[in-house]
KEKE-3310 file (N, C-alpha, C; in steps of 0.2 Angstrom, whole numbers, plus 5000, padded with zeros to 4 digits):
npx = (5110:5110:5113:5102:5093:5099:5096:5083:5084:5092:5082:5072:5080:5082:5069:5066:5075:5070:5057:5061:5067:5056:5048:5056:5057:5043:5043:5049:5043:5045:5058:5068:5069:5083:5080:5069:5063:5072:5078:5071:5080:5089:5084:5083:5073:5065:5048:5037:5039:5041:5054:5060:5054:5058:5058:5062:5067:5064:5053:5043:5039:5030:5017:5010:5015:5014:5026:5026:5035:5035:5033:5031:5034:5032:5024:5018:5014:5003:4994:4993:4988:4974:4972:4980:4973:4961:4965:4969:4957:4951:4956:4963:4977:4991:4998:5013:5019:5033:5041:5052:5067:5062:5054:5049:5038:5032:5028:5019:5009:5005:4999:4989:4981:4978:4975:4978:4982:4990:4996:5007:5020:5036:5051:5063:5074:5087:5087:5095:5090:5080:5089:5095:5085:5084:5077:5071:5064:5051:5033:5037:5033:5034:5030:5030:5033:5027:5039:5048:5053:5055:5042:5037:5039:5033:5036:5034:5017:5005:4992:4974:4974:4987:4986:4975:4980:4993:4997:4987:4984:4997:4996:4987:4974:4959:4949:4940:4946:4936:4927)
npy = (5256:5246:5236:5233:5229:5218:5205:5204:5203:5191:5182:5183:5178:5165:5161:5161:5151:5140:5140:5137:5125:5117:5117:5110:5098:5094:5091:5079:5067:5068:5064:5053:5036:5025:5012:5008:4999:4990:4974:4969:4971:4957:4948:4940:4937:4937:4933:4944:4943:4929:4923:4911:4908:4911:4922:4924:4935:4929:4921:4929:4931:4929:4935:4952:4963:4974:4981:4988:4998:5001:5007:5006:5018:5028:5042:5046:5034:5031:5039:5035:5022:5019:5020:5010:4999:5000:4997:4984:4978:4979:4969:4970:4969:4961:4964:4967:4969:4978:4979:4990:4993:4992:4988:4971:4969:4982:4984:4974:4978:4990:4985:4978:4988:4997:4988:4975:4975:4968:4954:4947:4950:4956:4957:4969:4971:4976:4986:4984:4979:4989:4999:4994:4994:5008:5016:5031:5036:5031:5031:5021:5014:5000:4995:4979:4969:4953:4946:4951:4964:4981:4992:5004:5017:5024:5038:5042:5044:5033:5038:5039:5044:5041:5027:5025:5032:5028:5015:5005:5006:5001:4987:4983:4986:4995:5009:5011:5007:5001:4986)
npz = (4979:4969:4977:4983:4973:4968:4975:4970:4956:4955:4960:4950:4939:4943:4943:4929:4925:4931:4925:4912:4914:4918:4907:4898:4904:4903:4890:4889:4884:4870:4868:4858:4857:4857:4856:4850:4836:4838:4845:4861:4876:4883:4897:4913:4925:4942:4946:4954:4971:4970:4970:4965:4953:4938:4924:4908:4894:4882:4885:4884:4870:4855:4855:4854:4867:4881:4890:4906:4916:4933:4950:4967:4974:4965:4960:4949:4943:4950:4945:4932:4933:4933:4919:4914:4920:4913:4900:4902:4905:4893:4886:4874:4874:4881:4896:4904:4920:4925:4939:4947:4956:4969:4985:4988:4997:4998:4984:4983:4993:4987:4975:4981:4986:4975:4965:4953:4937:4929:4918:4922:4934:4934:4943:4945:4955:4957:4947:4935:4923:4920:4917:4906:4897:4895:4904:4910:4921:4931:4927:4913:4897:4886:4870:4863:4849:4843:4840:4848:4845:4849:4847:4850:4862:4877:4886:4903:4910:4903:4893:4888:4875:4870:4870:4861:4849:4847:4852:4850:4836:4832:4834:4826:4830:4831:4837:4853:4870:4877:4878)
capx = (5104:5111:5113:5095:5090:5103:5092:5077:5087:5094:5076:5069:5084:5081:5062:5066:5078:5065:5052:5064:5068:5049:5046:5060:5054:5037:5043:5053:5040:5047:5064:5068:5072:5087:5078:5063:5065:5077:5076:5071:5086:5088:5084:5081:5071:5060:5041:5037:5037:5042:5061:5061:5051:5062:5055:5067:5064:5062:5047:5037:5039:5024:5012:5012:5015:5016:5029:5025:5039:5032:5036:5026:5036:5031:5018:5014:5011:4996:4990:4993:4986:4967:4972:4982:4967:4956:4968:4969:4950:4948:4958:4967:4984:4994:5002:5018:5022:5040:5042:5059:5070:5056:5054:5043:5032:5029:5025:5013:5004:5003:4994:4982:4978:4976:4973:4983:4980:4995:4996:5012:5024:5043:5054:5070:5076:5093:5087:5099:5086:5078:5095:5096:5079:5085:5071:5073:5060:5044:5032:5038:5030:5037:5026:5035:5029:5027:5046:5052:5055:5052:5039:5035:5040:5030:5039:5029:5011:5001:4986:4970:4976:4992:4984:4971:4983:5000:4998:4982:4986:5003:4995:4982:4967:4957:4943:4941:4948:4931:4925)
capy = (5255:5240:5231:5231:5226:5211:5199:5203:5201:5184:5179:5183:5174:5158:5159:5160:5145:5135:5139:5134:5118:5113:5116:5105:5092:5093:5089:5073:5062:5069:5061:5047:5030:5021:5005:5007:4996:4985:4968:4971:4968:4951:4948:4934:4940:4933:4936:4948:4939:4922:4922:4904:4908:4916:4924:4926:4939:4925:4918:4934:4931:4925:4940:4958:4964:4980:4981:4994:4999:5005:5006:5009:5025:5032:5046:5046:5028:5031:5043:5031:5015:5018:5019:5003:4994:5000:4993:4977:4975:4978:4963:4971:4968:4958:4969:4964:4974:4977:4983:4991:4997:4993:4982:4967:4971:4988:4983:4970:4982:4995:4981:4976:4995:5000:4983:4972:4974:4964:4947:4945:4956:4954:4961:4971:4974:4980:4991:4983:4978:4995:5003:4991:4997:5015:5019:5037:5037:5028:5025:5021:5008:4998:4990:4975:4965:4946:4944:4954:4970:4986:4996:5010:5018:5029:5041:5045:5040:5031:5041:5035:5046:5037:5020:5025:5034:5025:5008:5000:5005:4997:4980:4981:4986:5002:5010:5012:5002:4997:4979)
capz = (4975:4965:4982:4985:4967:4966:4976:4965:4949:4956:4961:4943:4935:4945:4941:4922:4924:4934:4920:4906:4916:4918:4900:4895:4907:4900:4883:4889:4880:4863:4867:4854:4861:4852:4856:4845:4830:4840:4849:4868:4880:4886:4904:4917:4932:4945:4947:4960:4977:4969:4968:4962:4947:4933:4918:4903:4889:4877:4887:4882:4863:4852:4854:4856:4874:4883:4896:4910:4921:4938:4956:4972:4976:4959:4961:4942:4942:4953:4940:4926:4935:4930:4912:4913:4921:4907:4894:4903:4905:4886:4883:4868:4874:4887:4900:4909:4924:4927:4945:4948:4962:4974:4989:4987:5001:4996:4978:4984:4996:4982:4971:4985:4987:4969:4960:4949:4930:4925:4917:4926:4936:4935:4948:4944:4961:4956:4942:4929:4917:4918:4914:4899:4893:4895:4907:4913:4927:4931:4923:4906:4894:4879:4866:4860:4845:4844:4839:4853:4843:4852:4841:4853:4869:4880:4892:4907:4911:4898:4893:4884:4869:4868:4869:4855:4844:4846:4854:4847:4829:4830:4835:4822:4833:4831:4841:4860:4874:4879:4875)
cpx = (5104:5111:5106:5091:5093:5099:5086:5079:5089:5087:5073:5073:5082:5074:5062:5070:5073:5059:5054:5065:5061:5047:5050:5058:5048:5037:5047:5050:5042:5054:5064:5071:5076:5085:5072:5066:5071:5074:5076:5077:5084:5088:5082:5080:5066:5053:5041:5035:5038:5049:5063:5058:5054:5058:5061:5063:5061:5055:5041:5036:5032:5018:5014:5011:5016:5019:5029:5030:5036:5035:5031:5028:5035:5024:5014:5011:5004:4991:4988:4989:4979:4967:4975:4977:4962:4958:4968:4962:4948:4950:4962:4974:4986:4999:5006:5020:5029:5042:5050:5061:5065:5057:5048:5037:5029:5025:5019:5007:5001:4998:4988:4978:4974:4974:4979:4981:4985:4994:5001:5016:5031:5046:5061:5072:5082:5092:5091:5095:5083:5083:5096:5091:5080:5079:5074:5070:5054:5039:5035:5035:5033:5032:5031:5031:5030:5034:5051:5055:5051:5049:5037:5037:5037:5034:5034:5022:5008:4994:4981:4972:4982:4991:4980:4975:4990:5000:4993:4983:4992:5002:4989:4975:4965:4951:4945:4944:4942:4929:4919)
cpy = (5248:5234:5228:5227:5219:5205:5198:5201:5193:5180:5178:5178:5167:5156:5158:5153:5139:5134:5135:5126:5114:5112:5111:5098:5090:5090:5082:5067:5063:5066:5054:5042:5026:5014:5003:5005:4990:4979:4971:4968:4962:4952:4941:4936:4936:4937:4939:4943:4931:4922:4916:4903:4913:4916:4927:4930:4935:4922:4923:4935:4927:4929:4947:4959:4971:4979:4988:4994:5004:5003:5009:5016:5030:5035:5045:5040:5027:5034:5039:5024:5014:5017:5012:4998:4994:4996:4986:4974:4975:4972:4964:4969:4965:4963:4966:4970:4973:4982:4984:4995:4998:4987:4978:4968:4977:4988:4979:4974:4987:4991:4979:4983:4997:4994:4981:4970:4970:4957:4944:4951:4953:4959:4962:4975:4978:4986:4990:4983:4985:5000:5000:4993:5004:5019:5025:5037:5033:5033:5026:5014:5007:4993:4986:4970:4957:4943:4947:4961:4976:4991:5003:5011:5024:5032:5044:5041:5039:5035:5037:5037:5042:5030:5020:5027:5031:5017:5003:5000:5001:4989:4978:4982:4994:5003:5011:5006:4998:4991:4980)
cpz = (4972:4971:4984:4979:4966:4969:4972:4959:4950:4956:4954:4939:4936:4943:4933:4921:4926:4928:4914:4908:4916:4911:4896:4898:4905:4893:4883:4885:4872:4862:4863:4858:4855:4852:4852:4838:4832:4844:4857:4871:4883:4893:4907:4924:4935:4945:4953:4966:4976:4966:4964:4955:4942:4927:4913:4897:4884:4879:4885:4874:4861:4851:4856:4864:4875:4890:4900:4916:4926:4945:4961:4975:4971:4959:4954:4941:4945:4948:4934:4927:4932:4922:4910:4915:4916:4901:4895:4903:4898:4883:4876:4868:4881:4890:4905:4913:4926:4933:4946:4953:4967:4979:4988:4991:5000:4989:4979:4988:4991:4977:4975:4986:4980:4963:4955:4941:4926:4924:4921:4928:4938:4939:4946:4950:4961:4951:4936:4923:4915:4915:4906:4894:4892:4898:4911:4920:4926:4930:4916:4903:4887:4876:4862:4855:4846:4843:4844:4851:4847:4847:4844:4860:4872:4887:4896:4907:4904:4898:4888:4876:4866:4866:4862:4849:4842:4847:4850:4839:4827:4831:4831:4825:4833:4836:4848:4863:4876:4875:4871)
residu = (MET:ILE:GLY:ARG:LEU:LEU:PRO:ILE:ILE:ILE:PHE:VAL:LEU:LEU:GLY:ILE:LEU:LEU:ALA:ALA:GLY:LEU:LYS:ILE:ALA:ASP:GLN:LYS:SER:ASP:LEU:PRO:SER:PRO:LEU:VAL:GLY:ARG:GLN:MET:PRO:ALA:PHE:SER:LEU:PRO:LEU:LEU:GLY:GLN:GLU:ASP:VAL:ILE:VAL:ASN:SER:ASP:ASP:LEU:LEU:GLY:GLU:PRO:ILE:LEU:ILE:ASN:PHE:TRP:ALA:SER:TRP:CYS:VAL:THR:CYS:ARG:VAL:GLU:HIS:PRO:VAL:ILE:GLU:GLU:LEU:ALA:ALA:SER:GLY:ALA:LEU:LYS:ILE:ILE:GLY:LEU:ASN:PHE:ARG:ASP:GLU:THR:GLU:ASP:ALA:GLN:ALA:TRP:LEU:ARG:GLN:PHE:GLY:ASN:PRO:TYR:THR:MET:ILE:ILE:GLN:ASP:TYR:SER:GLY:ARG:THR:SER:ILE:ASP:PHE:GLY:VAL:TYR:ALA:ALA:PRO:GLU:SER:PHE:LEU:VAL:ASP:GLU:LYS:GLY:THR:ILE:VAL:TYR:LYS:GLN:LEU:GLY:ALA:LEU:THR:PRO:GLU:ALA:ILE:GLU:GLN:GLU:ILE:LEU:PRO:ARG:ILE:GLY:LYS:GLN:GLY:SER:MET:ALA:ARG)
# end
């Protein structure tokens, strides 16, 4: 009798473990970032498709920016993309794309297909800068003030609610993203 019930018991236990894992993964946006309140990590990386044009982290100082880590292989980046486009169209904030662990040709094809809302796109081919920022998985976004201090981190896809409730108030802008 126990021999016949054992596979069912194991199946139920695995189902419970899966459900618990999904619940924990769903709450990943609640993970605090040790970088919030600190200077963004220093980096020196090329622009996407232009290895001879190097952007340093200091080049991004002077105004608030949103650094969005994305990749062509990232399914959630496709979901997030219309929100990034709407924010870019609003003119509320300069958005820097940081393409990581991606092939240049794949990233460029992705941008041709879905559009390019970024002011500039920096390429982190090795993923080293992504590690320095503590990126778990794409997409992730960092709101950086004019002095280079990280003031907010969004794990996972940006949503209109996150932009309205978290990002815009931190840069002194209220209201909707629409112009």
